[in-house]
PyMOL commands that place a pseudoatom at each C-alpha (Angstrom):
pseudoatom trace, name=CA, resn=MET, resi=1, chain=A, elem=C, hetatm=0, pos=[141.086, 150.795, 121.721]
pseudoatom trace, name=CA, resn=ILE, resi=2, chain=A, elem=C, hetatm=0, pos=[140.081, 154.447, 121.250]
pseudoatom trace, name=CA, resn=HIS, resi=3, chain=A, elem=C, hetatm=0, pos=[140.556, 154.351, 117.503]
pseudoatom trace, name=CA, resn=ARG, resi=4, chain=A, elem=C, hetatm=0, pos=[138.423, 151.149, 117.211]
pseudoatom trace, name=CA, resn=LYS, resi=5, chain=A, elem=C, hetatm=0, pos=[135.773, 152.743, 119.079]
pseudoatom trace, name=CA, resn=GLN, resi=6, chain=A, elem=C, hetatm=0, pos=[135.863, 155.851, 116.759]
pseudoatom trace, name=CA, resn=GLY, resi=7, chain=A, elem=C, hetatm=0, pos=[135.827, 153.689, 113.744]
pseudoatom trace, name=CA, resn=GLU, resi=8, chain=A, elem=C, hetatm=0, pos=[139.423, 154.367, 112.915]
pseudoatom trace, name=CA, resn=TYR, resi=9, chain=A, elem=C, hetatm=0, pos=[140.225, 150.836, 112.009]
pseudoatom trace, name=CA, resn=GLN, resi=10, chain=A, elem=C, hetatm=0, pos=[143.487, 151.214, 110.064]
pseudoatom trace, name=CA, resn=LYS, resi=11, chain=A, elem=C, hetatm=0, pos=[145.020, 153.187, 113.016]
pseudoatom trace, name=CA, resn=ALA, resi=12, chain=A, elem=C, hetatm=0, pos=[143.562, 150.606, 115.653]
pseudoatom trace, name=CA, resn=ILE, resi=13, chain=A, elem=C, hetatm=0, pos=[145.081, 147.810, 113.470]
pseudoatom trace, name=CA, resn=GLU, resi=14, chain=A, elem=C, hetatm=0, pos=[148.463, 149.683, 113.872]
pseudoatom trace, name=CA, resn=ASN, resi=15, chain=A, elem=C, hetatm=0, pos=[148.165, 149.950, 117.586]
pseudoatom trace, name=CA, resn=PHE, resi=16, chain=A, elem=C, hetatm=0, pos=[147.126, 146.367, 118.015]
pseudoatom trace, name=CA, resn=SER, resi=17, chain=A, elem=C, hetatm=0, pos=[149.884, 145.057, 115.815]
pseudoatom trace, name=CA, resn=PHE, resi=18, chain=A, elem=C, hetatm=0, pos=[152.375, 147.054, 118.117]
pseudoatom trace, name=CA, resn=GLU, resi=19, chain=A, elem=C, hetatm=0, pos=[150.856, 145.251, 121.202]
pseudoatom trace, name=CA, resn=ILE, resi=20, chain=A, elem=C, hetatm=0, pos=[151.154, 141.903, 119.437]
pseudoatom trace, name=CA, resn=LYS, resi=21, chain=A, elem=C, hetatm=0, pos=[154.586, 142.562, 118.268]
pseudoatom trace, name=CA, resn=TYR, resi=22, chain=A, elem=C, hetatm=0, pos=[155.779, 143.451, 121.737]
pseudoatom trace, name=CA, resn=LYS, resi=23, chain=A, elem=C, hetatm=0, pos=[153.959, 140.671, 123.625]
pseudoatom trace, name=CA, resn=SER, resi=24, chain=A, elem=C, hetatm=0, pos=[151.668, 142.863, 125.765]
pseudoatom trace, name=CA, resn=GLN, resi=25, chain=A, elem=C, hetatm=0, pos=[149.955, 141.243, 128.720]
pseudoatom trace, name=CA, resn=ASN, resi=26, chain=A, elem=C, hetatm=0, pos=[146.679, 141.245, 126.742]
pseudoatom trace, name=CA, resn=GLU, resi=27, chain=A, elem=C, hetatm=0, pos=[147.855, 139.580, 123.556]
pseudoatom trace, name=CA, resn=ILE, resi=28, chain=A, elem=C, hetatm=0, pos=[144.742, 137.472, 123.085]
pseudoatom trace, name=CA, resn=LYS, resi=29, chain=A, elem=C, hetatm=0, pos=[142.723, 140.699, 123.356]
pseudoatom trace, name=CA, resn=ALA, resi=30, chain=A, elem=C, hetatm=0, pos=[145.025, 142.494, 121.045]
pseudoatom trace, name=CA, resn=TYR, resi=31, chain=A, elem=C, hetatm=0, pos=[144.436, 139.726, 118.313]
pseudoatom trace, name=CA, resn=ILE, resi=32, chain=A, elem=C, hetatm=0, pos=[140.766, 139.792, 118.865]
pseudoatom trace, name=CA, resn=ASN, resi=33, chain=A, elem=C, hetatm=0, pos=[140.500, 143.591, 118.590]
pseudoatom trace, name=CA, resn=ARG, resi=34, chain=A, elem=C, hetatm=0, pos=[142.772, 143.587, 115.583]
pseudoatom trace, name=CA, resn=ALA, resi=35, chain=A, elem=C, hetatm=0, pos=[140.837, 140.767, 113.829]
pseudoatom trace, name=CA, resn=PHE, resi=36, chain=A, elem=C, hetatm=0, pos=[137.557, 142.834, 114.474]
pseudoatom trace, name=CA, resn=CYS, resi=37, chain=A, elem=C, hetatm=0, pos=[139.037, 145.794, 112.742]
pseudoatom trace, name=CA, resn=PHE, resi=38, chain=A, elem=C, hetatm=0, pos=[140.184, 143.693, 109.879]
pseudoatom trace, name=CA, resn=ALA, resi=39, chain=A, elem=C, hetatm=0, pos=[136.678, 142.255, 109.418]
pseudoatom trace, name=CA, resn=LYS, resi=40, chain=A, elem=C, hetatm=0, pos=[135.196, 145.843, 109.660]
pseudoatom trace, name=CA, resn=LEU, resi=41, chain=A, elem=C, hetatm=0, pos=[137.571, 146.779, 106.653]
pseudoatom trace, name=CA, resn=GLY, resi=42, chain=A, elem=C, hetatm=0, pos=[136.417, 143.668, 104.837]
pseudoatom trace, name=CA, resn=ASP, resi=43, chain=A, elem=C, hetatm=0, pos=[139.873, 142.033, 105.166]
pseudoatom trace, name=CA, resn=HIS, resi=44, chain=A, elem=C, hetatm=0, pos=[138.298, 138.672, 106.407]
pseudoatom trace, name=CA, resn=ASN, resi=45, chain=A, elem=C, hetatm=0, pos=[141.519, 136.709, 105.481]
pseudoatom trace, name=CA, resn=ASN, resi=46, chain=A, elem=C, hetatm=0, pos=[143.537, 138.634, 107.842]
pseudoatom trace, name=CA, resn=ALA, resi=47, chain=A, elem=C, hetatm=0, pos=[140.749, 138.556, 110.443]
pseudoatom trace, name=CA, resn=ILE, resi=48, chain=A, elem=C, hetatm=0, pos=[140.629, 134.727, 110.181]
pseudoatom trace, name=CA, resn=SER, resi=49, chain=A, elem=C, hetatm=0, pos=[144.462, 134.652, 110.690]
pseudoatom trace, name=CA, resn=ASP, resi=50, chain=A, elem=C, hetatm=0, pos=[144.173, 136.644, 113.837]
pseudoatom trace, name=CA, resn=TYR, resi=51, chain=A, elem=C, hetatm=0, pos=[141.397, 134.356, 115.228]
pseudoatom trace, name=CA, resn=ASN, resi=52, chain=A, elem=C, hetatm=0, pos=[143.420, 131.473, 114.513]
pseudoatom trace, name=CA, resn=SER, resi=53, chain=A, elem=C, hetatm=0, pos=[146.201, 133.059, 116.503]
pseudoatom trace, name=CA, resn=VAL, resi=54, chain=A, elem=C, hetatm=0, pos=[143.720, 133.456, 119.380]
pseudoatom trace, name=CA, resn=LEU, resi=55, chain=A, elem=C, hetatm=0, pos=[142.591, 129.814, 119.227]
pseudoatom trace, name=CA, resn=ARG, resi=56, chain=A, elem=C, hetatm=0, pos=[146.281, 128.741, 119.247]
pseudoatom trace, name=CA, resn=LEU, resi=57, chain=A, elem=C, hetatm=0, pos=[146.666, 130.596, 122.616]
pseudoatom trace, name=CA, resn=ASP, resi=58, chain=A, elem=C, hetatm=0, pos=[143.252, 129.626, 123.950]
pseudoatom trace, name=CA, resn=ASN, resi=59, chain=A, elem=C, hetatm=0, pos=[141.423, 126.806, 122.174]
pseudoatom trace, name=CA, resn=LYS, resi=60, chain=A, elem=C, hetatm=0, pos=[138.173, 127.532, 124.032]
pseudoatom trace, name=CA, resn=ASN, resi=61, chain=A, elem=C, hetatm=0, pos=[137.662, 131.140, 123.122]
pseudoatom trace, name=CA, resn=ILE, resi=62, chain=A, elem=C, hetatm=0, pos=[134.096, 131.448, 122.091]
pseudoatom trace, name=CA, resn=HIS, resi=63, chain=A, elem=C, hetatm=0, pos=[134.425, 134.933, 120.730]
pseudoatom trace, name=CA, resn=ALA, resi=64, chain=A, elem=C, hetatm=0, pos=[137.237, 133.828, 118.279]
pseudoatom trace, name=CA, resn=TYR, resi=65, chain=A, elem=C, hetatm=0, pos=[135.102, 130.785, 117.062]
pseudoatom trace, name=CA, resn=HIS, resi=66, chain=A, elem=C, hetatm=0, pos=[132.052, 132.916, 116.602]
pseudoatom trace, name=CA, resn=ASN, resi=67, chain=A, elem=C, hetatm=0, pos=[133.720, 135.834, 114.895]
pseudoatom trace, name=CA, resn=ARG, resi=68, chain=A, elem=C, hetatm=0, pos=[135.991, 133.669, 112.667]
pseudoatom trace, name=CA, resn=ALA, resi=69, chain=A, elem=C, hetatm=0, pos=[132.738, 131.932, 111.622]
pseudoatom trace, name=CA, resn=ILE, resi=70, chain=A, elem=C, hetatm=0, pos=[131.364, 135.213, 110.500]
pseudoatom trace, name=CA, resn=SER, resi=71, chain=A, elem=C, hetatm=0, pos=[134.587, 135.960, 108.405]
pseudoatom trace, name=CA, resn=TYR, resi=72, chain=A, elem=C, hetatm=0, pos=[134.229, 132.487, 106.876]
pseudoatom trace, name=CA, resn=GLU, resi=73, chain=A, elem=C, hetatm=0, pos=[130.758, 133.037, 106.023]
pseudoatom trace, name=CA, resn=LYS, resi=74, chain=A, elem=C, hetatm=0, pos=[131.523, 136.534, 104.405]
pseudoatom trace, name=CA, resn=LEU, resi=75, chain=A, elem=C, hetatm=0, pos=[134.042, 134.468, 102.266]
pseudoatom trace, name=CA, resn=GLY, resi=76, chain=A, elem=C, hetatm=0, pos=[131.530, 131.947, 101.387]
pseudoatom trace, name=CA, resn=LYS, resi=77, chain=A, elem=C, hetatm=0, pos=[133.081, 129.293, 103.358]
pseudoatom trace, name=CA, resn=TYR, resi=78, chain=A, elem=C, hetatm=0, pos=[130.126, 127.992, 104.888]
pseudoatom trace, name=CA, resn=ASN, resi=79, chain=A, elem=C, hetatm=0, pos=[131.397, 124.454, 106.028]
pseudoatom trace, name=CA, resn=GLU, resi=80, chain=A, elem=C, hetatm=0, pos=[134.109, 126.245, 108.043]
pseudoatom trace, name=CA, resn=ALA, resi=81, chain=A, elem=C, hetatm=0, pos=[131.591, 128.660, 109.388]
pseudoatom trace, name=CA, resn=ILE, resi=82, chain=A, elem=C, hetatm=0, pos=[129.452, 125.795, 110.397]
pseudoatom trace, name=CA, resn=ASN, resi=83, chain=A, elem=C, hetatm=0, pos=[132.349, 123.950, 112.009]
pseudoatom trace, name=CA, resn=ASP, resi=84, chain=A, elem=C, hetatm=0, pos=[133.193, 127.047, 114.071]
pseudoatom trace, name=CA, resn=ILE, resi=85, chain=A, elem=C, hetatm=0, pos=[129.652, 127.638, 115.242]
pseudoatom trace, name=CA, resn=ASN, resi=86, chain=A, elem=C, hetatm=0, pos=[129.242, 123.873, 116.264]
pseudoatom trace, name=CA, resn=GLU, resi=87, chain=A, elem=C, hetatm=0, pos=[132.312, 124.583, 118.391]
pseudoatom trace, name=CA, resn=VAL, resi=88, chain=A, elem=C, hetatm=0, pos=[130.665, 127.511, 119.949]
pseudoatom trace, name=CA, resn=ILE, resi=89, chain=A, elem=C, hetatm=0, pos=[127.468, 125.360, 120.780]
pseudoatom trace, name=CA, resn=LYS, resi=90, chain=A, elem=C, hetatm=0, pos=[129.746, 122.625, 122.127]
pseudoatom trace, name=CA, resn=LEU, resi=91, chain=A, elem=C, hetatm=0, pos=[131.362, 125.015, 124.373]
pseudoatom trace, name=CA, resn=LYS, resi=92, chain=A, elem=C, hetatm=0, pos=[128.148, 126.946, 125.325]
pseudoatom trace, name=CA, resn=PRO, resi=93, chain=A, elem=C, hetatm=0, pos=[125.147, 124.741, 124.705]
pseudoatom trace, name=CA, resn=ASP, resi=94, chain=A, elem=C, hetatm=0, pos=[122.625, 127.348, 125.697]
pseudoatom trace, name=CA, resn=ASP, resi=95, chain=A, elem=C, hetatm=0, pos=[123.888, 129.969, 123.139]
pseudoatom trace, name=CA, resn=GLU, resi=96, chain=A, elem=C, hetatm=0, pos=[120.631, 130.567, 121.245]
pseudoatom trace, name=CA, resn=HIS, resi=97, chain=A, elem=C, hetatm=0, pos=[122.271, 133.060, 119.000]
pseudoatom trace, name=CA, resn=ALA, resi=98, chain=A, elem=C, hetatm=0, pos=[124.786, 130.610, 117.768]
pseudoatom trace, name=CA, resn=LYS, resi=99, chain=A, elem=C, hetatm=0, pos=[122.008, 128.098, 117.115]
pseudoatom trace, name=CA, resn=GLN, resi=100, chain=A, elem=C, hetatm=0, pos=[120.186, 130.543, 115.055]
pseudoatom trace, name=CA, resn=TYR, resi=101, chain=A, elem=C, hetatm=0, pos=[123.446, 131.562, 113.118]
pseudoatom trace, name=CA, resn=LEU, resi=102, chain=A, elem=C, hetatm=0, pos=[124.010, 127.814, 112.557]
pseudoatom trace, name=CA, resn=ASP, resi=103, chain=A, elem=C, hetatm=0, pos=[120.579, 127.524, 110.926]
pseudoatom trace, name=CA, resn=GLU, resi=104, chain=A, elem=C, hetatm=0, pos=[121.205, 130.525, 108.710]
pseudoatom trace, name=CA, resn=CYS, resi=105, chain=A, elem=C, hetatm=0, pos=[124.561, 129.022, 107.624]
pseudoatom trace, name=CA, resn=MET, resi=106, chain=A, elem=C, hetatm=0, pos=[122.862, 125.649, 106.957]
pseudoatom trace, name=CA, resn=LYS, resi=107, chain=A, elem=C, hetatm=0, pos=[120.325, 127.368, 104.685]
pseudoatom trace, name=CA, resn=SER, resi=108, chain=A, elem=C, hetatm=0, pos=[123.160, 129.065, 102.714]
pseudoatom trace, name=CA, resn=ILE, resi=109, chain=A, elem=C, hetatm=0, pos=[124.610, 125.780, 101.636]
pseudoatom trace, name=CA, resn=HIS, resi=110, chain=A, elem=C, hetatm=0, pos=[121.495, 124.273, 100.660]
for i in range(1, 110): cmd.bond("trace and resi %d" % i, "trace and resi %d" % (i + 1))
show_as sticks, trace
zoom trace
């Protein structure tokens, strides 16, 4: 986690990969943190893959849906981003940030 906070994303990815490989107690957290690092490095496909892994372990993880939506948007996959943000809103109807982000994504496809 220290490497992530210091912006050393590649080193952080290595550390989180080790945690995932050896099934640490915080597997979901390791996937989320590694996905964040991939996204920071512009590797949105690997970020999406890790968020998919999180959602297989916890299909109600709002952070994974929200952050995966951002990666989808960065790749120009607006429909996928919209689907994920709609899932966030379904799980947390009072999330105003998600509603604003949904509006932004909708504007991008029109």
